[in-house]
A tleap script that builds the chain and sets N, CA, C and O, in Angstrom:
source leaprc.protein.ff14SB
mol = sequence {
  NMET SER ARG SER ILE TRP LYS ALA ASN PHE
  LEU ASP ASN PHE LEU SER LYS LYS LEU LYS
  LYS LYS LYS LEU TYR ILE TRP SER ARG ARG
  SER THR ILE PRO TYR TYR LEU ILE GLY PHE
  THR VAL PHE ILE HIE ASN GLY LYS ILE PHE
  LYS LYS LEU LYS ILE THR ARG GLU LYS VAL
  GLY PHE LYS PHE GLY PHE PHE ALA LYS THR
  ARG ASN LYS ILE SER ILE LYS ASN PHE LYS
  LYS SER CLYS
}
set mol.1.N position { 24.579 -8.276 16.573 }
set mol.1.CA position { 25.218 -7.699 17.813 }
set mol.1.C position { 23.740 -7.388 17.986 }
set mol.1.O position { 22.844 -7.221 17.159 }
set mol.2.N position { 23.765 -7.355 19.598 }
set mol.2.CA position { 22.397 -7.429 20.314 }
set mol.2.C position { 22.635 -5.818 20.868 }
set mol.2.O position { 23.854 -5.664 20.788 }
set mol.3.N position { 21.947 -4.385 21.462 }
set mol.3.CA position { 21.380 -3.316 21.925 }
set mol.3.C position { 22.161 -3.562 23.297 }
set mol.3.O position { 21.967 -4.567 23.982 }
set mol.4.N position { 23.328 -2.255 23.732 }
set mol.4.CA position { 24.272 -2.465 24.995 }
set mol.4.C position { 23.246 -2.385 26.135 }
set mol.4.O position { 22.170 -1.912 25.769 }
set mol.5.N position { 23.309 -2.678 27.225 }
set mol.5.CA position { 23.177 -3.018 28.287 }
set mol.5.C position { 23.140 -1.902 28.908 }
set mol.5.O position { 22.894 -1.987 30.111 }
set mol.6.N position { 23.255 -1.186 28.607 }
set mol.6.CA position { 23.552 0.476 29.215 }
set mol.6.C position { 22.237 1.241 28.752 }
set mol.6.O position { 21.485 1.996 29.368 }
set mol.7.N position { 22.233 0.825 27.589 }
set mol.7.CA position { 20.783 1.569 27.211 }
set mol.7.C position { 19.741 0.722 27.310 }
set mol.7.O position { 19.793 -0.507 27.368 }
set mol.8.N position { 18.349 1.746 27.335 }
set mol.8.CA position { 16.722 0.954 27.083 }
set mol.8.C position { 16.846 0.202 26.151 }
set mol.8.O position { 17.656 0.388 25.243 }
set mol.9.N position { 15.860 -1.019 26.249 }
set mol.9.CA position { 14.867 -1.190 25.628 }
set mol.9.C position { 14.219 -0.485 24.342 }
set mol.9.O position { 13.057 -0.146 24.570 }
set mol.10.N position { 14.626 -0.204 23.165 }
set mol.10.CA position { 13.980 0.495 22.281 }
set mol.10.C position { 12.228 0.466 21.890 }
set mol.10.O position { 11.496 -0.346 21.324 }
set mol.11.N position { 12.093 1.415 22.339 }
set mol.11.CA position { 10.683 1.513 22.022 }
set mol.11.C position { 10.003 2.904 20.699 }
set mol.11.O position { 10.824 3.744 20.327 }
set mol.12.N position { 9.271 2.939 20.416 }
set mol.12.CA position { 8.950 4.188 19.108 }
set mol.12.C position { 8.510 5.458 20.430 }
set mol.12.O position { 8.064 5.324 21.570 }
set mol.13.N position { 8.746 6.209 19.922 }
set mol.13.CA position { 8.092 7.782 20.885 }
set mol.13.C position { 5.989 7.680 20.694 }
set mol.13.O position { 5.121 8.021 21.498 }
set mol.14.N position { 5.876 7.101 19.360 }
set mol.14.CA position { 4.498 7.080 19.516 }
set mol.14.C position { 3.543 6.226 19.716 }
set mol.14.O position { 2.364 6.489 19.479 }
set mol.15.N position { 3.971 5.078 20.189 }
set mol.15.CA position { 3.810 4.156 20.780 }
set mol.15.C position { 3.102 4.363 22.300 }
set mol.15.O position { 1.972 3.992 22.615 }
set mol.16.N position { 4.488 5.346 23.500 }
set mol.16.CA position { 4.140 5.685 24.719 }
set mol.16.C position { 3.165 7.314 24.746 }
set mol.16.O position { 3.169 8.301 25.482 }
set mol.17.N position { 2.839 7.135 24.218 }
set mol.17.CA position { 1.786 8.570 23.334 }
set mol.17.C position { -0.065 7.307 23.110 }
set mol.17.O position { -1.095 7.858 23.496 }
set mol.18.N position { -0.173 6.201 22.678 }
set mol.18.CA position { -1.102 5.834 22.230 }
set mol.18.C position { -1.516 4.955 23.332 }
set mol.18.O position { -2.375 4.152 22.968 }
set mol.19.N position { -1.134 4.843 24.712 }
set mol.19.CA position { -0.614 3.466 25.603 }
set mol.19.C position { -2.129 3.737 26.309 }
set mol.19.O position { -2.503 3.273 27.386 }
set mol.20.N position { -2.708 4.401 25.624 }
set mol.20.CA position { -4.141 4.585 26.506 }
set mol.20.C position { -4.854 4.067 26.100 }
set mol.20.O position { -5.559 3.682 27.033 }
set mol.21.N position { -5.332 3.638 24.969 }
set mol.21.CA position { -6.108 2.807 23.908 }
set mol.21.C position { -5.961 1.088 24.426 }
set mol.21.O position { -4.879 0.536 24.625 }
set mol.22.N position { -6.980 0.595 24.541 }
set mol.22.CA position { -7.180 -0.520 24.379 }
set mol.22.C position { -6.525 -1.745 22.982 }
set mol.22.O position { -5.933 -2.804 23.190 }
set mol.23.N position { -6.865 -1.173 21.695 }
set mol.23.CA position { -5.868 -1.817 20.579 }
set mol.23.C position { -5.426 -1.113 20.343 }
set mol.23.O position { -5.980 -0.117 19.877 }
set mol.24.N position { -3.858 -1.245 20.574 }
set mol.24.CA position { -3.086 0.000 19.709 }
set mol.24.C position { -2.455 -0.710 18.401 }
set mol.24.O position { -2.266 -1.922 18.503 }
set mol.25.N position { -2.022 0.071 16.883 }
set mol.25.CA position { -1.584 -0.079 15.957 }
set mol.25.C position { -0.783 -0.009 15.918 }
set mol.25.O position { -0.369 1.115 16.201 }
set mol.26.N position { 0.423 -1.214 15.495 }
set mol.26.CA position { 1.627 -0.586 14.782 }
set mol.26.C position { 2.324 -0.903 13.939 }
set mol.26.O position { 2.394 -1.912 13.238 }
set mol.27.N position { 3.057 0.303 14.021 }
set mol.27.CA position { 3.633 -0.131 11.953 }
set mol.27.C position { 5.358 -0.229 12.693 }
set mol.27.O position { 6.363 -0.033 12.009 }
set mol.28.N position { 5.381 -0.420 13.539 }
set mol.28.CA position { 7.135 -0.678 14.632 }
set mol.28.C position { 7.414 -1.737 15.028 }
set mol.28.O position { 7.440 -2.033 16.223 }
set mol.29.N position { 7.758 -2.752 13.780 }
set mol.29.CA position { 8.406 -3.558 14.232 }
set mol.29.C position { 9.387 -4.070 15.221 }
set mol.29.O position { 9.470 -5.063 15.944 }
set mol.30.N position { 10.284 -2.741 14.916 }
set mol.30.CA position { 11.156 -3.040 15.675 }
set mol.30.C position { 11.224 -3.111 17.278 }
set mol.30.O position { 11.620 -4.014 18.014 }
set mol.31.N position { 10.780 -2.038 17.517 }
set mol.31.CA position { 10.392 -1.488 19.178 }
set mol.31.C position { 10.404 -3.361 20.044 }
set mol.31.O position { 10.114 -4.458 19.565 }
set mol.32.N position { 10.986 -2.858 21.760 }
set mol.32.CA position { 10.025 -4.391 22.245 }
set mol.32.C position { 8.999 -4.098 22.978 }
set mol.32.O position { 8.754 -3.014 23.509 }
set mol.33.N position { 8.370 -5.100 23.013 }
set mol.33.CA position { 7.066 -4.724 24.990 }
set mol.33.C position { 7.859 -5.006 25.401 }
set mol.33.O position { 8.771 -5.829 25.332 }
set mol.34.N position { 7.425 -4.073 26.024 }
set mol.34.CA position { 7.370 -3.667 27.479 }
set mol.34.C position { 6.776 -4.349 28.485 }
set mol.34.O position { 5.928 -5.055 27.939 }
set mol.35.N position { 6.750 -4.565 29.897 }
set mol.35.CA position { 6.451 -4.569 29.750 }
set mol.35.C position { 4.782 -4.591 30.680 }
set mol.35.O position { 4.396 -5.480 31.439 }
set mol.36.N position { 4.180 -3.542 30.366 }
set mol.36.CA position { 3.163 -2.631 30.110 }
set mol.36.C position { 2.206 -2.752 29.623 }
set mol.36.O position { 1.191 -2.123 29.924 }
set mol.37.N position { 2.323 -3.797 28.538 }
set mol.37.CA position { 1.689 -3.327 28.207 }
set mol.37.C position { 1.170 -5.166 28.123 }
set mol.37.O position { 1.158 -5.929 27.157 }
set mol.38.N position { 0.913 -5.316 29.096 }
set mol.38.CA position { 0.827 -6.886 29.215 }
set mol.38.C position { -0.404 -6.750 29.379 }
set mol.38.O position { -0.823 -5.929 30.195 }
set mol.39.N position { -1.587 -7.845 28.336 }
set mol.39.CA position { -3.036 -7.788 28.614 }
set mol.39.C position { -3.216 -6.592 27.459 }
set mol.39.O position { -4.153 -5.923 27.895 }
set mol.40.N position { -2.918 -6.191 26.608 }
set mol.40.CA position { -2.997 -5.519 26.067 }
set mol.40.C position { -3.407 -6.217 24.136 }
set mol.40.O position { -2.695 -7.183 23.859 }
set mol.41.N position { -4.190 -5.881 23.232 }
set mol.41.CA position { -4.405 -6.547 22.568 }
set mol.41.C position { -3.586 -5.204 21.326 }
set mol.41.O position { -3.794 -3.991 21.371 }
set mol.42.N position { -2.627 -5.980 20.283 }
set mol.42.CA position { -2.313 -4.896 19.342 }
set mol.42.C position { -2.473 -5.275 17.663 }
set mol.42.O position { -3.302 -6.045 17.178 }
set mol.43.N position { -1.726 -4.719 17.149 }
set mol.43.CA position { -2.031 -5.251 15.479 }
set mol.43.C position { -1.048 -4.691 15.218 }
set mol.43.O position { -0.681 -3.574 15.582 }
set mol.44.N position { -0.240 -5.889 14.161 }
set mol.44.CA position { 0.696 -5.022 14.275 }
set mol.44.C position { 1.237 -5.426 12.916 }
set mol.44.O position { 1.377 -6.644 12.800 }
set mol.45.N position { 1.670 -4.496 11.565 }
set mol.45.CA position { 0.816 -4.558 10.304 }
set mol.45.C position { 3.004 -5.128 10.640 }
set mol.45.O position { 3.962 -4.951 11.393 }
set mol.46.N position { 2.517 -5.886 9.311 }
set mol.46.CA position { 3.148 -6.966 8.459 }
set mol.46.C position { 3.907 -6.176 7.372 }
set mol.46.O position { 5.110 -6.399 7.236 }
set mol.47.N position { 3.253 -5.215 6.544 }
set mol.47.CA position { 3.712 -4.954 5.442 }
set mol.47.C position { 2.332 -4.998 4.508 }
set mol.47.O position { 2.364 -4.185 3.584 }
set mol.48.N position { 1.231 -5.739 4.587 }
set mol.48.CA position { 0.116 -5.570 4.142 }
set mol.48.C position { -0.856 -5.917 5.192 }
set mol.48.O position { -1.352 -4.836 5.509 }
set mol.49.N position { -1.197 -6.507 5.641 }
set mol.49.CA position { -1.988 -6.145 6.853 }
set mol.49.C position { -1.901 -6.023 8.287 }
set mol.49.O position { -0.766 -5.675 8.616 }
set mol.50.N position { -2.790 -6.202 9.391 }
set mol.50.CA position { -2.285 -5.907 10.212 }
set mol.50.C position { -2.698 -7.581 10.875 }
set mol.50.O position { -3.725 -8.228 10.671 }
set mol.51.N position { -1.308 -8.004 11.837 }
set mol.51.CA position { -1.852 -9.590 12.784 }
set mol.51.C position { -2.136 -9.019 14.369 }
set mol.51.O position { -1.569 -8.211 15.104 }
set mol.52.N position { -2.829 -9.527 14.431 }
set mol.52.CA position { -3.442 -9.531 15.580 }
set mol.52.C position { -2.562 -10.512 16.761 }
set mol.52.O position { -2.187 -11.680 16.656 }
set mol.53.N position { -2.433 -9.707 17.710 }
set mol.53.CA position { -1.667 -10.170 19.038 }
set mol.53.C position { -2.096 -9.196 20.594 }
set mol.53.O position { -2.225 -7.988 20.798 }
set mol.54.N position { -2.231 -10.526 21.552 }
set mol.54.CA position { -2.569 -10.262 22.677 }
set mol.54.C position { -1.233 -10.201 23.291 }
set mol.54.O position { -0.347 -10.217 22.437 }
set mol.55.N position { -0.799 -10.135 24.531 }
set mol.55.CA position { 0.282 -9.572 25.412 }
set mol.55.C position { -0.111 -10.199 26.177 }
set mol.55.O position { -1.154 -10.118 26.826 }
set mol.56.N position { 1.256 -11.404 26.197 }
set mol.56.CA position { 1.121 -12.222 27.584 }
set mol.56.C position { 2.637 -11.554 28.235 }
set mol.56.O position { 3.319 -10.549 28.036 }
set mol.57.N position { 2.693 -12.924 29.233 }
set mol.57.CA position { 3.969 -12.657 29.677 }
set mol.57.C position { 5.322 -13.034 29.895 }
set mol.57.O position { 6.341 -12.830 30.555 }
set mol.58.N position { 4.644 -13.867 28.749 }
set mol.58.CA position { 6.401 -14.708 27.951 }
set mol.58.C position { 6.720 -13.556 27.089 }
set mol.58.O position { 7.890 -13.186 26.995 }
set mol.59.N position { 5.813 -12.986 26.480 }
set mol.59.CA position { 6.260 -12.101 25.553 }
set mol.59.C position { 6.569 -10.619 25.394 }
set mol.59.O position { 6.200 -9.790 24.562 }
set mol.60.N position { 7.723 -10.519 26.941 }
set mol.60.CA position { 8.010 -9.176 26.627 }
set mol.60.C position { 9.431 -9.600 26.868 }
set mol.60.O position { 9.997 -10.375 27.640 }
set mol.61.N position { 9.640 -9.115 26.295 }
set mol.61.CA position { 11.792 -8.255 25.767 }
set mol.61.C position { 11.511 -8.907 23.896 }
set mol.61.O position { 12.163 -8.759 22.863 }
set mol.62.N position { 10.762 -9.328 24.089 }
set mol.62.CA position { 10.409 -9.574 21.681 }
set mol.62.C position { 10.697 -8.563 21.454 }
set mol.62.O position { 11.053 -7.730 22.287 }
set mol.63.N position { 10.586 -8.362 19.962 }
set mol.63.CA position { 10.229 -7.860 19.257 }
set mol.63.C position { 8.677 -8.165 18.848 }
set mol.63.O position { 8.048 -9.201 19.063 }
set mol.64.N position { 8.118 -6.649 18.023 }
set mol.64.CA position { 6.711 -7.210 17.344 }
set mol.64.C position { 7.129 -8.002 16.377 }
set mol.64.O position { 6.452 -9.016 16.205 }
set mol.65.N position { 8.383 -7.779 15.442 }
set mol.65.CA position { 8.569 -8.369 14.786 }
set mol.65.C position { 8.643 -9.680 14.404 }
set mol.65.O position { 8.235 -10.408 13.499 }
set mol.66.N position { 9.401 -9.743 15.545 }
set mol.66.CA position { 9.160 -11.928 16.083 }
set mol.66.C position { 7.951 -12.291 15.740 }
set mol.66.O position { 8.145 -13.033 14.777 }
set mol.67.N position { 6.519 -12.217 15.975 }
set mol.67.CA position { 5.358 -12.471 15.537 }
set mol.67.C position { 4.625 -12.132 14.606 }
set mol.67.O position { 3.521 -12.615 14.354 }
set mol.68.N position { 5.329 -11.050 13.867 }
set mol.68.CA position { 4.512 -10.637 12.588 }
set mol.68.C position { 5.360 -11.406 11.776 }
set mol.68.O position { 6.564 -11.168 11.876 }
set mol.69.N position { 4.959 -12.358 10.919 }
set mol.69.CA position { 5.577 -13.086 9.983 }
set mol.69.C position { 5.162 -12.413 8.784 }
set mol.69.O position { 3.992 -12.492 8.409 }
set mol.70.N position { 6.299 -11.549 7.955 }
set mol.70.CA position { 6.174 -11.436 6.365 }
set mol.70.C position { 5.429 -12.609 5.558 }
set mol.70.O position { 4.296 -12.498 5.089 }
set mol.71.N position { 6.006 -13.419 5.494 }
set mol.71.CA position { 6.370 -14.526 4.155 }
set mol.71.C position { 4.960 -15.638 4.507 }
set mol.71.O position { 4.707 -15.968 5.665 }
set mol.72.N position { 4.325 -16.010 3.589 }
set mol.72.CA position { 3.764 -17.477 3.692 }
set mol.72.C position { 4.449 -18.395 3.358 }
set mol.72.O position { 5.269 -18.398 2.439 }
set mol.73.N position { 4.081 -19.553 4.322 }
set mol.73.CA position { 5.110 -20.744 3.354 }
set mol.73.C position { 4.106 -20.968 2.915 }
set mol.73.O position { 2.962 -21.047 3.363 }
set mol.74.N position { 4.875 -21.155 1.328 }
set mol.74.CA position { 4.032 -22.190 0.535 }
set mol.74.C position { 4.256 -23.496 0.176 }
set mol.74.O position { 5.263 -23.650 -0.516 }
set mol.75.N position { 3.408 -24.824 0.524 }
set mol.75.CA position { 3.410 -26.123 0.272 }
set mol.75.C position { 2.865 -26.630 -0.901 }
set mol.75.O position { 1.769 -26.406 -1.414 }
set mol.76.N position { 4.104 -27.594 -1.378 }
set mol.76.CA position { 4.152 -27.738 -2.822 }
set mol.76.C position { 3.377 -28.657 -2.930 }
set mol.76.O position { 3.539 -29.182 -4.031 }
set mol.77.N position { 2.339 -29.304 -2.154 }
set mol.77.CA position { 1.015 -30.084 -2.302 }
set mol.77.C position { 0.296 -29.716 -3.441 }
set mol.77.O position { 0.092 -30.284 -4.514 }
set mol.78.N position { -0.136 -28.342 -2.842 }
set mol.78.CA position { -1.301 -26.949 -3.016 }
set mol.78.C position { -1.009 -26.705 -4.747 }
set mol.78.O position { -1.547 -26.931 -5.831 }
set mol.79.N position { 0.525 -25.936 -4.031 }
set mol.79.CA position { 1.074 -25.635 -5.653 }
set mol.79.C position { 0.484 -26.780 -6.765 }
set mol.79.O position { -0.481 -26.462 -7.460 }
set mol.80.N position { 0.894 -27.671 -6.856 }
set mol.80.CA position { 0.730 -28.880 -7.966 }
set mol.80.C position { -0.770 -29.114 -8.223 }
set mol.80.O position { -1.080 -29.471 -9.359 }
set mol.81.N position { -1.908 -28.926 -7.136 }
set mol.81.CA position { -3.437 -28.950 -7.164 }
set mol.81.C position { -3.935 -27.824 -8.039 }
set mol.81.O position { -4.612 -28.004 -9.051 }
set mol.82.N position { -3.631 -26.896 -7.672 }
set mol.82.CA position { -3.989 -25.990 -8.313 }
set mol.82.C position { -3.480 -25.459 -10.062 }
set mol.82.O position { -4.062 -24.585 -10.704 }
set mol.83.N position { -2.308 -26.233 -10.528 }
set mol.83.CA position { -1.979 -26.636 -12.030 }
set mol.83.C position { -2.652 -27.990 -12.582 }
set mol.83.O position { -2.439 -28.359 -13.736 }
savepdb mol mol.pdb
quit
């Protein structure tokens, strides 16, 4: 279920305080990317490390977590070679 239209997009409070910096470290994957972050470089925590993300016009409106995958794809070929 999506968020109600009459409510604004969700953005954690601590993100609005840190907008003066050009590099932002973000733990809140559930926050929506606002339009005023275009051109910023953000580092999104995926549970283990920070993933680097350059904000462009096409990414506005998506969630931060959409661009920081938490699982790595394991190919069967590499798995068989290691044994």
